[in-house]
C-alpha positions as CSV (number, residue, x, y, z in Angstrom):
1,X,0.0,0.0,0.2
2,X,1.4,3.3,-1.0
3,X,1.8,6.2,1.8
4,X,2.2,9.6,1.9
5,X,5.5,11.4,1.0
6,X,7.4,12.1,4.4
7,X,10.7,13.8,3.6
8,X,11.3,17.1,3.9
9,X,13.3,19.1,1.8
10,X,17.2,19.4,3.1
11,X,19.7,22.2,2.4
12,X,22.9,22.1,0.5
13,X,24.9,22.1,3.5
14,X,22.5,19.4,5.1
15,X,23.3,17.4,1.7
16,X,27.1,17.4,2.4
17,X,26.6,16.5,6.0
18,X,24.5,13.7,5.0
19,X,26.9,12.4,2.4
20,X,30.0,13.0,5.1
21,X,27.9,10.8,7.5
22,X,27.6,8.2,5.2
23,X,31.3,7.8,4.5
24,X,31.9,9.9,1.4
25,X,35.2,11.7,2.1
26,X,34.7,15.6,0.9
27,X,37.8,17.2,1.2
28,X,36.3,21.1,0.2
29,X,32.6,20.9,1.7
30,X,31.9,24.6,0.5
31,X,33.2,23.2,-3.1
32,X,30.7,20.1,-2.6
33,X,28.2,22.6,-1.5
34,X,28.5,24.8,-4.7
35,X,28.3,21.9,-7.3
36,X,25.3,20.4,-5.4
37,X,23.8,23.8,-5.8
38,X,24.2,23.5,-9.2
39,X,23.8,20.1,-10.6
40,X,21.3,19.1,-7.9
41,X,21.6,15.8,-5.3
42,X,19.8,13.5,-7.1
43,X,21.4,13.9,-10.3
44,X,24.4,13.7,-8.8
45,X,23.3,10.5,-7.2
46,X,23.1,8.4,-9.8
47,X,27.0,8.6,-10.2
48,X,27.7,7.9,-6.8
49,X,25.5,4.9,-6.7
50,X,28.3,2.6,-8.0
51,X,30.5,3.7,-5.3
52,X,27.7,2.5,-2.4
53,X,28.6,-0.4,-0.4
54,X,25.2,-1.3,0.7
55,X,22.4,0.3,-1.5
56,X,19.4,0.1,1.4
57,X,21.4,2.1,4.0
58,X,23.4,4.1,0.9
59,X,26.7,3.9,2.9
60,X,29.6,4.3,0.6
61,X,32.9,2.1,0.3
62,X,35.9,3.1,2.0
63,X,38.0,6.0,0.5
64,X,35.2,7.3,-1.7
65,X,35.6,10.8,-2.7
66,X,33.5,13.7,-3.7
67,X,35.8,14.2,-6.3
68,X,35.4,10.8,-7.8
69,X,31.9,11.3,-8.3
70,X,32.3,14.9,-9.8
71,X,34.9,13.6,-12.7
72,X,32.4,10.5,-13.6
73,X,29.6,13.3,-13.9
74,X,32.3,15.4,-15.7
75,X,32.9,12.3,-18.0
76,X,29.5,11.5,-18.5
77,X,28.4,15.1,-19.9
78,X,31.5,15.2,-22.2
79,X,30.5,11.7,-23.4
80,X,27.2,13.1,-24.1
81,X,28.4,16.0,-26.1
82,X,30.7,13.8,-28.0
83,X,27.9,11.4,-28.7
84,X,25.4,14.3,-30.4
85,X,28.4,15.7,-32.5
86,X,28.5,11.7,-34.2
87,X,25.1,11.6,-34.1
88,X,24.2,14.7,-35.9
89,X,26.7,13.7,-38.9
90,X,25.1,10.5,-39.5
91,X,21.5,12.1,-39.0
92,X,22.6,14.9,-41.7
93,X,24.0,12.1,-43.9
94,X,20.7,9.9,-43.8
95,X,18.8,12.8,-44.5
96,X,20.7,13.7,-47.4
97,X,20.8,9.9,-48.7
98,X,16.6,9.5,-48.1
99,X,15.6,12.8,-49.8
100,X,18.2,11.6,-53.0
101,X,16.9,8.2,-53.1
102,X,13.0,9.5,-52.6
103,X,13.4,12.5,-55.0
104,X,15.6,10.5,-57.7
105,X,13.6,6.9,-57.8
106,X,9.9,8.7,-56.9
107,X,9.7,12.4,-57.5
108,X,10.5,15.5,-55.6
109,X,7.2,15.4,-53.8
110,X,7.6,11.4,-52.7
111,X,7.0,12.0,-49.4
112,X,3.6,12.9,-50.6
113,X,2.5,9.7,-52.0
114,X,0.8,6.8,-49.9
115,X,1.4,4.1,-52.2
116,X,5.2,4.4,-51.0
117,X,4.6,3.2,-47.3
118,X,4.0,-0.1,-45.8
119,X,1.2,1.0,-43.6
120,X,-0.9,4.2,-44.8
121,X,-1.9,5.1,-41.4
122,X,1.7,5.2,-40.1
123,X,2.4,7.1,-43.1
124,X,-0.5,9.8,-42.4
125,X,0.7,10.3,-38.7
126,X,4.4,10.9,-40.3
127,X,3.2,13.3,-42.3
128,X,0.9,15.2,-40.2
129,X,4.4,15.4,-38.2
130,X,6.1,16.6,-40.8
131,X,3.9,19.0,-41.7
132,X,3.9,20.3,-38.2
133,X,7.7,20.7,-38.3
134,X,7.7,22.3,-41.4
135,X,5.1,24.5,-40.2
136,X,6.9,25.8,-37.0
137,X,10.3,26.2,-39.2
138,X,11.6,29.8,-39.4
139,X,14.0,28.9,-42.2
140,X,14.0,31.3,-44.9
141,X,13.8,28.7,-47.9
142,X,10.8,26.7,-46.3
143,X,8.7,30.4,-46.1
144,X,10.0,30.7,-50.0
145,X,8.7,27.2,-51.0
146,X,5.6,27.8,-49.4
147,X,4.4,31.0,-50.5
148,X,5.5,29.9,-54.1
149,X,4.5,26.5,-55.0
150,X,1.2,25.0,-54.5
151,X,1.9,21.4,-52.9
152,X,1.2,21.2,-49.6
153,X,4.5,20.6,-48.7
154,X,8.0,21.6,-50.1
155,X,10.4,19.1,-52.1
156,X,11.6,16.0,-49.8
157,X,15.4,17.7,-50.4
158,X,13.9,20.5,-48.3
159,X,11.7,19.2,-46.0
160,X,14.2,16.9,-45.2
161,X,16.3,20.0,-43.4
162,X,13.9,20.2,-40.8
163,X,12.9,16.5,-40.2
164,X,13.8,15.3,-36.7
165,X,15.7,12.0,-36.3
166,X,12.9,10.2,-34.9
167,X,10.8,11.2,-37.6
168,X,13.2,9.9,-40.2
169,X,13.8,6.8,-38.5
170,X,10.1,6.3,-38.3
171,X,9.9,7.4,-42.1
172,X,12.5,5.3,-43.3
173,X,10.6,2.1,-40.9
174,X,7.6,2.6,-43.3
175,X,9.0,2.9,-46.8
176,X,8.1,0.4,-48.5
177,X,10.0,0.3,-52.0
178,X,13.2,-2.3,-51.2
179,X,15.1,-1.1,-54.0
180,X,15.1,2.8,-52.5
181,X,15.6,1.4,-48.6
182,X,18.3,-0.4,-49.9
183,X,20.1,2.3,-52.0
184,X,19.8,4.6,-48.6
185,X,21.6,1.2,-46.4
186,X,24.3,1.0,-49.4
187,X,25.8,4.0,-48.7
188,X,26.6,2.8,-45.2
189,X,27.7,-0.6,-46.3
190,X,25.0,-2.4,-44.5
191,X,21.7,-4.1,-45.1
192,X,18.1,-2.0,-44.9
193,X,17.0,-4.1,-42.1
194,X,20.1,-3.2,-40.2
195,X,20.1,0.8,-40.9
196,X,16.1,0.3,-39.9
197,X,17.4,-0.8,-36.3
198,X,20.2,1.6,-36.2
199,X,18.3,4.8,-36.5
200,X,15.7,3.8,-34.4
201,X,18.4,2.9,-31.7
202,X,20.4,6.2,-32.7
203,X,17.3,8.4,-32.1
204,X,16.8,6.9,-28.7
205,X,20.6,7.7,-27.9
206,X,20.3,11.0,-29.2
207,X,17.3,11.8,-27.1
208,X,19.1,10.7,-23.8
209,X,21.9,13.1,-24.4
210,X,19.7,16.2,-25.6
211,X,17.6,15.7,-22.3
212,X,21.0,15.7,-20.2
213,X,20.0,12.3,-19.0
214,X,22.7,10.0,-18.0
215,X,24.6,7.7,-20.8
216,X,27.8,6.0,-19.4
217,X,26.4,3.1,-18.2
218,X,22.4,3.1,-19.3
219,X,20.8,0.0,-20.4
220,X,19.0,1.1,-23.7
221,X,15.8,-0.4,-24.0
222,X,15.8,-0.3,-27.6
223,X,18.9,-2.3,-29.2
224,X,20.6,-2.1,-32.6
225,X,20.4,-5.2,-34.8
226,X,23.9,-6.7,-35.3
227,X,25.1,-7.2,-39.3
228,X,25.7,-10.3,-40.3
229,X,27.7,-10.7,-43.3
230,X,28.4,-7.1,-44.3
231,X,30.2,-5.2,-44.3
232,X,32.9,-7.8,-44.1
233,X,34.4,-8.2,-40.4
234,X,32.0,-5.1,-38.6
235,X,30.1,-8.0,-37.0
236,X,32.7,-8.7,-34.8
237,X,33.4,-5.4,-33.5
238,X,30.2,-5.7,-31.8
239,X,29.4,-7.0,-28.2
240,X,26.5,-9.3,-29.0
241,X,23.4,-9.0,-26.4
242,X,24.4,-6.1,-25.1
243,X,22.1,-3.5,-23.9
244,X,24.8,-0.8,-23.1
245,X,26.7,2.5,-24.8
246,X,29.5,0.3,-26.5
247,X,27.4,-1.1,-29.8
248,X,26.0,2.4,-30.4
249,X,29.7,3.7,-30.2
250,X,30.5,1.0,-32.7
251,X,27.9,2.2,-34.5
252,X,28.9,5.5,-34.6
253,X,32.7,4.9,-35.6
254,X,31.7,2.9,-38.8
255,X,29.0,5.4,-39.7
256,X,31.8,8.2,-39.3
257,X,34.6,6.4,-41.2
258,X,32.0,6.3,-43.8
259,X,30.8,9.6,-43.9
260,X,34.1,11.7,-42.5
261,X,36.7,9.3,-43.4
262,X,39.8,12.2,-42.1
263,X,37.8,12.6,-38.5
264,X,39.5,12.8,-35.6
265,X,36.3,11.2,-33.3
266,X,38.2,8.1,-32.7
267,X,41.3,9.6,-30.6
268,X,38.5,12.0,-29.3
269,X,36.5,9.3,-27.9
270,X,39.7,7.4,-26.4
271,X,41.4,10.2,-24.9
272,X,38.1,11.3,-23.0
273,X,38.3,8.0,-21.5
274,X,42.1,8.0,-21.2
275,X,41.8,11.5,-19.8
276,X,38.8,10.1,-16.7
277,X,40.3,6.8,-16.3
278,X,36.8,5.3,-16.4
279,X,35.9,2.0,-16.2
280,X,35.0,0.8,-19.7
281,X,32.9,-1.9,-18.5
282,X,30.1,-0.1,-17.1
283,X,29.4,0.4,-21.0
284,X,29.8,-3.4,-21.6
285,X,33.5,-2.8,-23.9
286,X,34.6,-6.0,-24.6
287,X,37.8,-7.0,-23.1
288,X,40.1,-7.3,-26.1
289,X,38.6,-3.9,-27.7
290,X,41.9,-2.5,-28.0
291,X,42.7,-5.1,-30.6
292,X,39.5,-4.5,-32.5
293,X,39.9,-3.0,-35.8
294,X,36.8,-0.6,-35.2
295,X,39.4,1.4,-32.3
296,X,42.3,1.2,-34.5
297,X,43.7,5.0,-35.2
298,X,44.0,4.9,-39.1
299,X,47.7,4.8,-40.5
300,X,49.2,8.2,-41.5
301,X,48.1,9.1,-44.9
302,X,45.4,6.8,-45.4
303,X,42.0,7.9,-45.8
């Protein structure tokens, strides 16, 4: 049976004292108060959870320092920004492929053709959402196209620029013509079903980052389909059965290698992990990941 919530609000000083009482070492209580003021006790609580010796009493393992918790939080924040950076580039690329293939194979306003959808009711839902996104846009090119031409929406190469990753994922999921689906997926060297699941998974990861939620040790409810035969050797880079971040990082590394061969994202990611000394096991990194090709820096002079 539920009971009324009876815990009173606590001051930042009281929160510091409570952490010390539970065994956390806080060298600078004033600094800890400052961070609790701006980061929120409950938000930081997700990062000191691994340091607890007993969750029932919330007591900490001996030698747990507030600075360790804060460093883990900073790592996760920087990781979110880095992951968002890669997802943005993948999103822009897939938008471009989606618009190009639809326009060339089905016409400039293919997105208005319900016969291209597996499920007409989902097409209508997606079209309504796209119309809302176009209607909210303040882009000059969108306003010009709508004021100049009679179609209910601008051509596909224009509307893709205001389409969210979630909507792009749903549109690709409902796209019926197999040659078009395969042509889009071929840009990334994967099967169309694999790309469909990757977009759905990356949309969830992106939303996690955009809402400033914990990323580092999260278990995702939607997991990506792992490739089988193509590209050759890619399947071995993944961690089968994992719900953690690792597989999303492999997807992003593969896609970045395709769309930005001279990128520095791999070295930035590895540098971030090394700089904070974070245990990668919480993200389901395999023990042999250092030897996997996907994690190797390209040799100088190679694309």
